[in-house]
C-alpha positions in Angstrom: 0.0 0.0 0.0 1.4 3.4 -0.8 2.8 5.1 2.3 0.4 8.0 1.9 -2.6 5.7 2.5 -1.2 4.0 5.6 -4.1 5.3 7.6 -6.4 2.9 5.6 -4.3 -0.2 6.4 -6.4 -1.1 9.4 -9.4 -2.0 7.0 -7.3 -4.7 5.4 -5.6 -5.8 8.6 -9.1 -6.3 10.2 -9.7 -9.0 7.6 -6.4 -10.8 8.5 -4.3 -9.3 5.7 -0.7 -8.2 6.4 -0.2 -4.7 5.0 3.3 -3.6 4.0 4.3 -0.2 2.7 4.8 -0.1 -1.1 8.5 -0.6 -1.7 9.1 -3.0 1.2 8.9 -5.9 -1.3 11.9 -4.4 -3.0 13.7 -4.3 0.3 12.9 -8.0 0.9 14.3 -8.8 -2.6 17.6 -7.0 -2.1 18.3 -7.0 1.6 20.8 -9.9 1.3 22.7 -8.3 -1.6 23.2 -4.9 0.2 25.8 -4.7 2.9 24.3 -1.6 4.6 21.8 -1.8 7.5 20.0 1.3 6.1 18.4 1.6 2.7 16.3 4.1 0.9 14.0 2.5 -1.6 12.4 4.7 -4.3 9.4 3.6 -6.3 9.1 6.1 -9.1 5.7 5.8 -10.8 3.9 7.8 -13.4 2.4 10.3 -11.1 4.0 9.7 -7.7 7.2 8.7 -6.0 6.9 6.4 -3.0 9.9 6.2 -0.7 10.7 4.0 2.2 13.6 4.3 4.5 14.5 1.0 6.1 16.9 0.6 9.0 17.8 -2.8 10.5 14.9 -4.5 8.7 12.3 -2.0 10.0 10.5 0.8 8.2 11.9 4.0 9.7 10.1 6.5 7.5 8.1 6.5 4.3 5.9 8.8 2.3 4.4 9.4 -1.2 5.5 12.4 -3.1 2.5 13.5 -5.3 3.1 14.8 -8.8 6.8 13.9 -8.7 6.8 10.8 -10.9 7.9 10.2 -14.5 5.2 12.5 -15.9 7.0 15.5 -14.2 10.3 14.6 -15.9 8.6 14.2 -19.3 6.9 17.6 -18.8 10.3 19.1 -18.0 11.6 17.6 -21.2 8.7 19.0 -23.1 9.3 22.5 -21.8 12.9 22.4 -23.1 12.1 21.3 -26.6 12.6 24.3 -28.9 10.3 23.0 -31.7 6.9 24.6 -30.9 5.1 22.1 -33.2 6.5 19.1 -31.1 5.6 20.8 -27.8 2.0 20.6 -28.8 2.0 16.8 -29.1 -0.1 14.8 -26.6 1.7 13.6 -23.5 1.7 10.0 -24.8 3.6 11.1 -27.9 6.0 13.2 -25.9 6.7 10.2 -23.7 7.6 8.1 -26.8 9.9 10.9 -28.0 11.5 11.1 -24.5 12.1 7.4 -24.4 13.8 7.4 -27.9 15.6 10.7 -27.3 14.7 11.8 -30.8 11.8 12.8 -33.0 11.2 12.1 -36.7 9.8 15.1 -38.6 9.2 15.1 -42.3 11.5 12.1 -42.7 14.4 13.7 -40.7 15.5 12.3 -37.3 16.2 15.1 -34.9 18.4 14.2 -31.9 16.9 15.4 -28.6 19.1 13.2 -26.3 20.8 16.3 -24.9 17.5 17.7 -23.9 16.4 14.4 -22.5 19.6 14.2 -20.4 19.2 17.7 -19.1 15.6 16.9 -18.1 16.8 13.8 -16.3 19.5 15.7 -14.5 17.1 18.4 -13.4 14.5 15.9 -12.3 17.1 14.1 -10.2 18.2 17.3 -8.5 14.6 18.2 -7.7 13.9 14.7 -6.3 17.1 14.8 -4.2 16.2 18.2 -2.8 12.6 17.0 -2.0 14.0 13.9 -0.3 16.5 15.9 1.6 13.6 18.1 2.9 11.7 14.9 3.8 14.3 12.8 5.5 17.1 15.3 6.2 20.8 14.4 6.2 20.0 10.7 6.4 20.0 10.8 2.7 23.8 11.1 2.6 24.3 8.1 4.9 22.2 5.4 3.1 22.5 3.2 0.1 
């Protein structure tokens, strides 16, 4: 269950279901491969980013960052494209262009990989800043 909805977990637990925060399954998959006792697990979705901070096998902190998912990165990419015609494409088409790092117009392939990389770098910085505000300096101490 996404960390933002943890207050609803009791409804499922009342029916005998064990509820874990989204991302904890990733921890269970990798815990034996990672040497650190503390891990930050990020689940970057289309609209949201769920994070969970695990220390010694226990959830220490977790939350959902709304409107911080892949869609935000793609919109950053769109805003940096200098071909106004392409900027008007629907989001699904922009996502395809983002994935490929290029667009084909009138039979000519136009390389947009440098814009894609810039959007990725900016998104990463925004996400790091937001996570730092959420979990503080622990961000520098974990894997």
